[in-house]
PAPAVEX-979119 format. One record per residue: residue in one letter; residue number from 1; x, y, z of N, C-alpha, C in turn. Coordinates in steps of 0.05 Angstrom, whole numbers. Layout:
BEGIN
<'A', NUM, <X, Y, Z>, <X, Y, Z>, <X, Y, Z>>
...
! end
This chain:
BEGIN
<'X', 1, <-393, -362, 359>, <-405, -386, 360>, <-390, -408, 383>>
<'X', 2, <-357, -406, 383>, <-343, -413, 404>, <-346, -407, 429>>
<'X', 3, <-339, -385, 439>, <-356, -387, 459>, <-383, -404, 478>>
<'X', 4, <-406, -390, 449>, <-423, -407, 463>, <-414, -436, 472>>
<'X', 5, <-411, -452, 453>, <-388, -480, 454>, <-380, -484, 484>>
<'X', 6, <-358, -472, 486>, <-348, -473, 505>, <-363, -469, 533>>
<'X', 7, <-382, -451, 530>, <-391, -444, 567>, <-412, -462, 558>>
<'X', 8, <-422, -476, 548>, <-442, -507, 547>, <-434, -535, 556>>
<'X', 9, <-410, -546, 546>, <-391, -554, 554>, <-365, -562, 576>>
<'X', 10, <-374, -531, 588>, <-350, -533, 610>, <-355, -554, 629>>
<'X', 11, <-386, -545, 636>, <-385, -562, 660>, <-381, -600, 670>>
<'X', 12, <-381, -605, 631>, <-379, -636, 626>, <-354, -640, 629>>
<'X', 13, <-333, -615, 612>, <-305, -614, 620>, <-295, -615, 643>>
<'X', 14, <-309, -601, 665>, <-296, -608, 683>, <-300, -622, 710>>
<'X', 15, <-321, -642, 691>, <-324, -663, 705>, <-303, -691, 699>>
<'X', 16, <-301, -682, 676>, <-276, -710, 668>, <-241, -701, 673>>
<'X', 17, <-242, -669, 687>, <-222, -664, 692>, <-223, -670, 726>>
<'X', 18, <-250, -680, 742>, <-241, -679, 771>, <-255, -711, 762>>
<'X', 19, <-258, -724, 749>, <-251, -747, 752>, <-251, -761, 772>>
<'X', 20, <-255, -785, 793>, <-241, -798, 815>, <-224, -816, 801>>
<'X', 21, <-227, -823, 772>, <-210, -846, 768>, <-183, -834, 774>>
<'X', 22, <-173, -819, 770>, <-140, -806, 764>, <-134, -815, 798>>
<'X', 23, <-140, -810, 815>, <-135, -820, 849>, <-138, -842, 850>>
<'X', 24, <-162, -851, 837>, <-155, -878, 837>, <-129, -894, 822>>
<'X', 25, <-113, -885, 798>, <-82, -901, 801>, <-73, -897, 802>>
<'X', 26, <-70, -915, 831>, <-36, -906, 850>, <-18, -930, 849>>
<'X', 27, <-25, -947, 826>, <1, -970, 835>, <2, -979, 804>>
<'X', 28, <30, -989, 797>, <22, -994, 758>, <6, -1013, 748>>
<'X', 29, <-10, -1039, 775>, <-27, -1043, 764>, <-54, -1034, 757>>
<'X', 30, <-55, -1014, 771>, <-78, -999, 747>, <-75, -980, 738>>
<'X', 31, <-57, -975, 726>, <-42, -958, 698>, <-41, -978, 687>>
<'X', 32, <-48, -1004, 687>, <-53, -1018, 662>, <-69, -1031, 663>>
<'X', 33, <-92, -1028, 670>, <-123, -1027, 671>, <-132, -1007, 664>>
<'X', 34, <-122, -983, 664>, <-131, -953, 654>, <-118, -957, 617>>
<'X', 35, <-95, -961, 614>, <-76, -968, 587>, <-101, -991, 575>>
<'X', 36, <-100, -1018, 588>, <-118, -1031, 571>, <-152, -1026, 561>>
<'X', 37, <-156, -1009, 572>, <-188, -994, 563>, <-186, -973, 544>>
<'X', 38, <-167, -949, 548>, <-156, -926, 537>, <-154, -937, 508>>
<'X', 39, <-136, -946, 507>, <-123, -954, 480>, <-140, -945, 457>>
<'X', 40, <-169, -968, 467>, <-187, -959, 439>, <-192, -934, 425>>
<'X', 41, <-198, -917, 450>, <-205, -888, 444>, <-170, -875, 426>>
<'X', 42, <-157, -886, 433>, <-116, -873, 423>, <-128, -890, 390>>
<'X', 43, <-142, -906, 385>, <-143, -917, 360>, <-157, -904, 346>>
<'X', 44, <-191, -907, 365>, <-222, -902, 330>, <-208, -868, 334>>
<'X', 45, <-194, -854, 345>, <-182, -821, 347>, <-182, -827, 313>>
<'X', 46, <-157, -845, 304>, <-159, -838, 279>, <-164, -839, 253>>
<'X', 47, <-186, -858, 264>, <-207, -867, 245>, <-223, -835, 236>>
<'X', 48, <-224, -827, 261>, <-244, -789, 250>, <-233, -780, 236>>
<'X', 49, <-199, -776, 246>, <-187, -752, 231>, <-177, -765, 202>>
<'X', 50, <-180, -797, 198>, <-177, -800, 167>, <-208, -794, 154>>
<'X', 51, <-228, -795, 165>, <-253, -798, 150>, <-251, -762, 152>>
<'X', 52, <-245, -745, 162>, <-244, -717, 169>, <-222, -717, 132>>
<'X', 53, <-194, -724, 139>, <-187, -721, 122>, <-203, -727, 93>>
<'X', 54, <-206, -744, 93>, <-220, -761, 65>, <-238, -742, 53>>
<'X', 55, <-251, -721, 70>, <-273, -709, 63>, <-271, -673, 46>>
<'X', 56, <-250, -670, 71>, <-236, -642, 78>, <-211, -633, 52>>
<'X', 57, <-210, -653, 41>, <-176, -663, 20>, <-180, -675, -4>>
<'X', 58, <-168, -669, -18>, <-176, -690, -43>, <-154, -699, -42>>
<'X', 59, <-162, -734, -37>, <-138, -748, -42>, <-149, -773, -53>>
<'X', 60, <-155, -763, -82>, <-169, -784, -109>, <-153, -770, -140>>
<'X', 61, <-154, -781, -156>, <-140, -767, -179>, <-171, -768, -201>>
<'X', 62, <-175, -755, -208>, <-140, -726, -213>, <-158, -710, -199>>
<'X', 63, <-127, -691, -190>, <-136, -674, -169>, <-153, -664, -161>>
<'X', 64, <-166, -646, -142>, <-183, -622, -148>, <-179, -605, -125>>
<'X', 65, <-182, -576, -122>, <-170, -568, -98>, <-189, -562, -85>>
<'X', 66, <-185, -563, -52>, <-198, -563, -25>, <-223, -542, -33>>
<'X', 67, <-255, -547, -26>, <-268, -528, -22>, <-269, -516, 10>>
<'X', 68, <-241, -537, 32>, <-255, -520, 65>, <-217, -518, 66>>
<'X', 69, <-207, -503, 56>, <-178, -490, 57>, <-167, -502, 91>>
<'X', 70, <-187, -479, 102>, <-175, -482, 133>, <-178, -506, 143>>
<'X', 71, <-196, -516, 135>, <-213, -544, 156>, <-183, -562, 139>>
<'X', 72, <-171, -556, 118>, <-155, -590, 98>, <-138, -584, 117>>
<'X', 73, <-125, -562, 114>, <-93, -556, 129>, <-91, -561, 148>>
<'X', 74, <-120, -565, 170>, <-108, -572, 188>, <-104, -602, 198>>
<'X', 75, <-129, -615, 181>, <-124, -641, 182>, <-93, -650, 169>>
<'X', 76, <-86, -641, 145>, <-59, -653, 140>, <-39, -657, 152>>
<'X', 77, <-49, -629, 166>, <-25, -620, 195>, <-27, -639, 215>>
<'X', 78, <-48, -656, 222>, <-59, -676, 244>, <-50, -701, 233>>
<'X', 79, <-59, -703, 202>, <-54, -732, 200>, <-17, -741, 206>>
<'X', 80, <-14, -713, 192>, <29, -717, 186>, <28, -726, 214>>
<'X', 81, <20, -711, 233>, <45, -715, 270>, <22, -745, 282>>
<'X', 82, <3, -739, 266>, <-6, -772, 285>, <-2, -803, 276>>
<'X', 83, <14, -804, 246>, <10, -820, 227>, <41, -826, 223>>
<'X', 84, <45, -808, 224>, <91, -813, 221>, <101, -788, 241>>
<'X', 85, <99, -790, 265>, <117, -777, 293>, <145, -794, 289>>
<'X', 86, <156, -782, 311>, <178, -792, 319>, <170, -801, 345>>
<'X', 87, <182, -830, 358>, <179, -823, 389>, <205, -826, 399>>
<'X', 88, <208, -831, 417>, <216, -828, 441>, <249, -828, 422>>
<'X', 89, <255, -858, 412>, <284, -854, 411>, <284, -859, 382>>
<'X', 90, <259, -835, 360>, <278, -827, 335>, <263, -841, 313>>
<'X', 91, <241, -860, 325>, <241, -878, 304>, <214, -872, 294>>
<'X', 92, <209, -869, 268>, <178, -858, 262>, <166, -879, 263>>
<'X', 93, <138, -865, 273>, <114, -891, 276>, <86, -871, 289>>
<'X', 94, <64, -877, 284>, <40, -869, 294>, <38, -867, 317>>
<'X', 95, <21, -849, 326>, <23, -850, 356>, <4, -871, 373>>
<'X', 96, <-16, -872, 365>, <-23, -907, 358>, <-6, -928, 381>>
<'X', 97, <18, -928, 346>, <32, -946, 359>, <59, -936, 385>>
<'X', 98, <53, -923, 383>, <72, -910, 414>, <54, -920, 423>>
<'X', 99, <29, -919, 434>, <20, -916, 455>, <13, -956, 468>>
<'X', 100, <22, -966, 441>, <27, -995, 441>, <58, -1000, 449>>
<'X', 101, <75, -979, 444>, <102, -995, 462>, <99, -976, 482>>
<'X', 102, <86, -957, 488>, <83, -957, 519>, <66, -978, 541>>
<'X', 103, <44, -981, 531>, <29, -1010, 543>, <48, -1032, 539>>
<'X', 104, <64, -1048, 525>, <86, -1071, 530>, <121, -1058, 548>>
<'X', 105, <118, -1035, 550>, <142, -1029, 571>, <130, -1023, 600>>
<'X', 106, <111, -1027, 598>, <94, -1019, 627>, <81, -1040, 636>>
<'X', 107, <89, -1070, 614>, <60, -1088, 613>, <53, -1100, 617>>
<'X', 108, <24, -1075, 607>, <-2, -1076, 597>, <-6, -1092, 573>>
<'X', 109, <-25, -1113, 579>, <-38, -1132, 558>, <-42, -1115, 525>>
<'X', 110, <-38, -1119, 501>, <-36, -1107, 478>, <-63, -1127, 467>>
<'X', 111, <-65, -1153, 473>, <-79, -1179, 463>, <-96, -1175, 446>>
<'X', 112, <-121, -1157, 469>, <-150, -1161, 464>, <-151, -1134, 437>>
<'X', 113, <-131, -1117, 437>, <-129, -1091, 420>, <-129, -1102, 388>>
<'X', 114, <-104, -1121, 390>, <-82, -1124, 369>, <-104, -1154, 351>>
<'X', 115, <-109, -1167, 367>, <-133, -1184, 363>, <-157, -1164, 346>>
<'X', 116, <-165, -1139, 356>, <-195, -1136, 352>, <-189, -1117, 319>>
<'X', 117, <-169, -1106, 311>, <-155, -1097, 295>, <-145, -1115, 271>>
<'X', 118, <-126, -1141, 276>, <-120, -1162, 263>, <-155, -1175, 247>>
<'X', 119, <-168, -1165, 279>, <-213, -1186, 258>, <-225, -1164, 239>>
<'X', 120, <-213, -1132, 232>, <-241, -1114, 221>, <-228, -1128, 191>>
<'X', 121, <-209, -1139, 179>, <-217, -1152, 156>, <-231, -1169, 157>>
<'X', 122, <-245, -1178, 163>, <-256, -1202, 173>, <-282, -1203, 171>>
<'X', 123, <-281, -1189, 178>, <-322, -1191, 194>, <-331, -1154, 201>>
<'X', 124, <-360, -1151, 194>, <-360, -1124, 195>, <-364, -1118, 221>>
<'X', 125, <-355, -1092, 224>, <-353, -1064, 240>, <-365, -1076, 269>>
<'X', 126, <-393, -1069, 258>, <-404, -1067, 283>, <-403, -1096, 306>>
<'X', 127, <-399, -1116, 277>, <-401, -1143, 299>, <-375, -1142, 312>>
<'X', 128, <-356, -1141, 296>, <-332, -1138, 319>, <-333, -1124, 340>>
<'X', 129, <-339, -1093, 336>, <-341, -1082, 368>, <-361, -1105, 387>>
<'X', 130, <-393, -1111, 378>, <-402, -1126, 396>, <-385, -1151, 413>>
<'X', 131, <-364, -1165, 398>, <-349, -1192, 405>, <-327, -1180, 414>>
<'X', 132, <-318, -1152, 420>, <-301, -1139, 430>, <-297, -1156, 463>>
<'X', 133, <-272, -1168, 469>, <-264, -1168, 502>, <-262, -1142, 509>>
<'X', 134, <-277, -1137, 523>, <-279, -1109, 535>, <-297, -1103, 547>>
<'X', 135, <-298, -1087, 572>, <-326, -1064, 581>, <-345, -1059, 564>>
<'X', 136, <-357, -1061, 564>, <-390, -1048, 554>, <-383, -1019, 542>>
<'X', 137, <-368, -1006, 567>, <-373, -977, 564>, <-350, -976, 536>>
<'X', 138, <-335, -991, 535>, <-310, -990, 511>, <-327, -993, 485>>
<'X', 139, <-345, -1016, 487>, <-358, -1022, 467>, <-380, -990, 461>>
<'X', 140, <-386, -981, 473>, <-416, -963, 471>, <-397, -942, 459>>
<'X', 141, <-366, -932, 472>, <-341, -912, 468>, <-345, -916, 435>>
<'X', 142, <-337, -935, 426>, <-334, -946, 400>, <-352, -939, 373>>
<'X', 143, <-373, -951, 377>, <-393, -951, 367>, <-408, -921, 360>>
<'X', 144, <-399, -901, 388>, <-411, -886, 371>, <-384, -860, 357>>
<'X', 145, <-375, -876, 361>, <-346, -861, 337>, <-356, -867, 314>>
<'X', 146, <-366, -884, 310>, <-365, -905, 278>, <-400, -893, 264>>
<'X', 147, <-413, -894, 292>, <-437, -878, 285>, <-429, -857, 270>>
<'X', 148, <-415, -831, 290>, <-418, -810, 281>, <-407, -805, 248>>
<'X', 149, <-392, -827, 243>, <-370, -825, 230>, <-388, -836, 188>>
<'X', 150, <-416, -850, 203>, <-435, -869, 177>, <-447, -838, 179>>
<'X', 151, <-450, -819, 196>, <-466, -792, 198>, <-465, -778, 171>>
<'X', 152, <-433, -784, 166>, <-420, -765, 139>, <-433, -739, 141>>
<'X', 153, <-440, -728, 170>, <-444, -699, 174>, <-413, -689, 188>>
<'X', 154, <-405, -671, 161>, <-376, -672, 170>, <-371, -650, 192>>
<'X', 155, <-390, -626, 202>, <-385, -611, 214>, <-401, -620, 247>>
<'X', 156, <-405, -645, 249>, <-410, -661, 263>, <-390, -678, 283>>
<'X', 157, <-387, -693, 254>, <-357, -706, 258>, <-338, -686, 269>>
<'X', 158, <-333, -669, 252>, <-315, -643, 266>, <-311, -632, 298>>
<'X', 159, <-338, -633, 301>, <-340, -625, 330>, <-324, -646, 356>>
<'X', 160, <-336, -681, 346>, <-322, -684, 360>, <-300, -700, 366>>
<'X', 161, <-291, -696, 332>, <-262, -705, 338>, <-246, -680, 365>>
<'X', 162, <-255, -644, 360>, <-247, -626, 374>, <-250, -627, 396>>
<'X', 163, <-276, -640, 407>, <-281, -632, 431>, <-283, -662, 443>>
<'X', 164, <-283, -680, 439>, <-290, -700, 456>, <-257, -729, 451>>
<'X', 165, <-234, -711, 456>, <-226, -729, 443>, <-194, -729, 472>>
<'X', 166, <-168, -734, 456>, <-144, -739, 482>, <-141, -711, 483>>
<'X', 167, <-141, -686, 481>, <-139, -659, 501>, <-147, -668, 524>>
<'X', 168, <-166, -680, 534>, <-178, -678, 550>, <-172, -713, 580>>
<'X', 169, <-147, -718, 577>, <-129, -719, 590>, <-112, -702, 609>>
<'X', 170, <-116, -692, 637>, <-107, -675, 644>, <-85, -674, 661>>
<'X', 171, <-70, -652, 669>, <-40, -652, 667>, <-26, -660, 697>>
<'X', 172, <-50, -665, 711>, <-53, -690, 739>, <-37, -711, 729>>
<'X', 173, <-50, -716, 701>, <-50, -751, 690>, <-16, -754, 694>>
<'X', 174, <-4, -736, 676>, <26, -732, 680>, <34, -736, 698>>
<'X', 175, <31, -721, 717>, <43, -716, 743>, <45, -746, 757>>
<'X', 176, <28, -758, 762>, <15, -786, 761>, <29, -805, 764>>
<'X', 177, <35, -805, 735>, <50, -826, 719>, <76, -826, 724>>
<'X', 178, <83, -804, 727>, <113, -788, 729>, <116, -806, 767>>
<'X', 179, <101, -797, 782>, <106, -803, 798>, <104, -833, 811>>
<'X', 180, <95, -846, 796>, <88, -877, 791>, <120, -885, 785>>
<'X', 181, <128, -866, 762>, <160, -876, 751>, <173, -876, 775>>
<'X', 182, <178, -857, 797>, <198, -857, 816>, <196, -875, 831>>
<'X', 183, <180, -896, 830>, <182, -929, 846>, <195, -951, 832>>
<'X', 184, <208, -934, 812>, <228, -955, 795>, <214, -963, 771>>
<'X', 185, <179, -956, 757>, <169, -968, 748>, <189, -962, 713>>
<'X', 186, <182, -968, 694>, <192, -960, 656>, <170, -947, 646>>
<'X', 187, <170, -929, 650>, <144, -915, 638>, <151, -894, 622>>
<'X', 188, <186, -900, 614>, <188, -877, 595>, <179, -863, 564>>
<'X', 189, <165, -886, 558>, <149, -879, 527>, <125, -869, 530>>
<'X', 190, <110, -877, 561>, <76, -872, 558>, <86, -841, 578>>
<'X', 191, <105, -835, 580>, <110, -803, 599>, <116, -793, 564>>
<'X', 192, <131, -801, 546>, <137, -798, 522>, <121, -780, 507>>
<'X', 193, <99, -814, 508>, <63, -804, 488>, <49, -781, 496>>
<'X', 194, <52, -783, 527>, <29, -760, 536>, <41, -727, 542>>
<'X', 195, <74, -726, 530>, <80, -705, 533>, <72, -696, 510>>
<'X', 196, <81, -709, 490>, <85, -708, 463>, <50, -702, 455>>
<'X', 197, <34, -706, 462>, <3, -704, 454>, <-2, -675, 465>>
<'X', 198, <4, -668, 478>, <1, -639, 495>, <17, -625, 478>>
<'X', 199, <42, -629, 471>, <53, -610, 457>, <37, -604, 429>>
<'X', 200, <34, -630, 411>, <20, -613, 386>, <-2, -615, 385>>
<'X', 201, <-26, -623, 404>, <-49, -604, 406>, <-45, -572, 425>>
<'X', 202, <-33, -562, 416>, <-26, -548, 439>, <-33, -515, 419>>
<'X', 203, <-21, -500, 430>, <-37, -459, 413>, <-45, -457, 391>>
<'X', 204, <-35, -487, 370>, <-38, -479, 342>, <-68, -488, 331>>
<'X', 205, <-66, -511, 343>, <-82, -543, 333>, <-106, -530, 344>>
<'X', 206, <-108, -524, 377>, <-143, -514, 387>, <-149, -496, 367>>
<'X', 207, <-141, -469, 363>, <-150, -456, 346>, <-157, -451, 317>>
<'X', 208, <-148, -471, 308>, <-154, -487, 286>, <-174, -502, 275>>
<'X', 209, <-167, -524, 297>, <-195, -538, 299>, <-227, -525, 308>>
<'X', 210, <-222, -498, 318>, <-248, -484, 326>, <-252, -471, 296>>
<'X', 211, <-235, -457, 283>, <-243, -443, 256>, <-259, -469, 249>>
<'X', 212, <-243, -496, 247>, <-249, -513, 220>, <-283, -516, 231>>
<'X', 213, <-292, -522, 254>, <-317, -522, 263>, <-338, -491, 246>>
<'X', 214, <-325, -473, 254>, <-338, -456, 238>, <-335, -456, 213>>
<'X', 215, <-320, -457, 205>, <-327, -458, 173>, <-335, -478, 161>>
<'X', 216, <-348, -510, 171>, <-370, -528, 168>, <-392, -525, 175>>
<'X', 217, <-395, -507, 198>, <-419, -493, 202>, <-443, -481, 188>>
<'X', 218, <-414, -467, 172>, <-432, -443, 159>, <-457, -421, 168>>
<'X', 219, <-459, -424, 194>, <-468, -406, 202>, <-493, -412, 202>>
<'X', 220, <-493, -436, 192>, <-521, -449, 200>, <-535, -460, 227>>
<'X', 221, <-556, -450, 242>, <-570, -440, 262>, <-572, -489, 269>>
<'X', 222, <-583, -492, 247>, <-587, -527, 255>, <-567, -545, 258>>
<'X', 223, <-538, -536, 237>, <-515, -553, 232>, <-496, -545, 264>>
<'X', 224, <-494, -515, 275>, <-479, -508, 294>, <-506, -522, 321>>
<'X', 225, <-527, -525, 326>, <-540, -536, 343>, <-539, -575, 341>>
<'X', 226, <-526, -578, 325>, <-518, -610, 315>, <-487, -620, 327>>
<'X', 227, <-479, -593, 319>, <-458, -596, 324>, <-461, -600, 352>>
<'X', 228, <-457, -590, 378>, <-465, -576, 403>, <-475, -590, 411>>
<'X', 229, <-493, -611, 402>, <-508, -638, 414>, <-482, -662, 418>>
<'X', 230, <-476, -664, 389>, <-460, -684, 387>, <-428, -679, 400>>
<'X', 231, <-424, -661, 410>, <-399, -655, 426>, <-415, -668, 461>>
<'X', 232, <-431, -659, 466>, <-439, -662, 487>, <-443, -695, 492>>
<'X', 233, <-455, -709, 479>, <-458, -736, 471>, <-425, -749, 469>>
<'X', 234, <-399, -742, 461>, <-374, -749, 463>, <-369, -743, 483>>
<'X', 235, <-379, -723, 495>, <-364, -722, 536>, <-380, -740, 550>>
<'X', 236, <-402, -742, 552>, <-420, -761, 564>, <-407, -792, 552>>
<'X', 237, <-401, -800, 529>, <-388, -830, 525>, <-356, -829, 541>>
<'X', 238, <-342, -802, 529>, <-320, -798, 539>, <-316, -811, 578>>
<'X', 239, <-335, -789, 589>, <-346, -791, 622>, <-352, -830, 632>>
<'X', 240, <-365, -842, 611>, <-372, -863, 617>, <-351, -886, 611>>
<'X', 241, <-330, -876, 590>, <-306, -891, 592>, <-285, -898, 616>>
<'X', 242, <-286, -869, 624>, <-274, -862, 647>, <-293, -877, 672>>
<'X', 243, <-317, -878, 666>, <-338, -894, 691>, <-325, -922, 693>>
<'X', 244, <-326, -940, 671>, <-317, -961, 664>, <-291, -965, 678>>
<'X', 245, <-267, -966, 674>, <-242, -953, 687>, <-236, -963, 714>>
<'X', 246, <-257, -943, 722>, <-255, -923, 744>, <-274, -957, 766>>
<'X', 247, <-285, -973, 746>, <-314, -992, 759>, <-294, -1017, 757>>
<'X', 248, <-281, -1024, 740>, <-259, -1048, 737>, <-239, -1046, 767>>
<'X', 249, <-223, -1015, 755>, <-210, -1018, 775>, <-211, -1023, 807>>
<'X', 250, <-244, -1014, 815>, <-249, -1019, 842>, <-257, -1050, 848>>
<'X', 251, <-270, -1055, 825>, <-272, -1085, 833>, <-240, -1112, 823>>
<'X', 252, <-229, -1097, 821>, <-205, -1108, 814>, <-191, -1102, 847>>
<'X', 253, <-201, -1085, 863>, <-190, -1079, 888>, <-204, -1102, 905>>
<'X', 254, <-223, -1089, 903>, <-245, -1116, 926>, <-234, -1144, 923>>
<'X', 255, <-224, -1159, 896>, <-218, -1181, 897>, <-190, -1193, 899>>
<'X', 256, <-175, -1170, 903>, <-149, -1173, 912>, <-147, -1181, 942>>
! end
């Protein structure tokens, strides 16, 4: 099953790796545009993780053993790291908060994402996404994430979590950020965030995530097909998100 997934998804992953966006981030101002849109993908990742933790482990009383021990172990490990990791200075914080810290250091605007999160308790989530002050590609990305969660299909949620998320930022992006830092920009927190994400998503979590999908699909052909279809959709929405950032940068360059 895993080999079939990798073969089917390889062209879309390559499309992301080869996306022209990376070569268009040549200044700190363009990096700010990227971060101001990408931050929403950093944020909604945690809702996928928490949905899986709620469904795959026991988070209520009285406690009962998990029906999915392999998947439960993976998710608990990821939640521990994503919610309560150590930042560059040794302070305990989530990876999302690390990203906000990196945005502030870079000079990117965090107002839109902070206002969005603050508004979530007041209104319906779909309404808040529609009203979000962000490009349509960001809104579509968020809507797909929460539609996936609402499906309650754990094999689908796990597939989107595994194949559509942050490991899709290639190594070339980190090198590009380091080159921008050489120009005197303060990017230490961003570089730490990117390198830390690669470290925690390394050799152990990747294979465990594939085992999680296999466990949840239960050798059921329909579930396998649904998981593969959702994975492709997730990659298409990621490509569209990158297209949106790319178009914003191009418009900014034309107007400059």
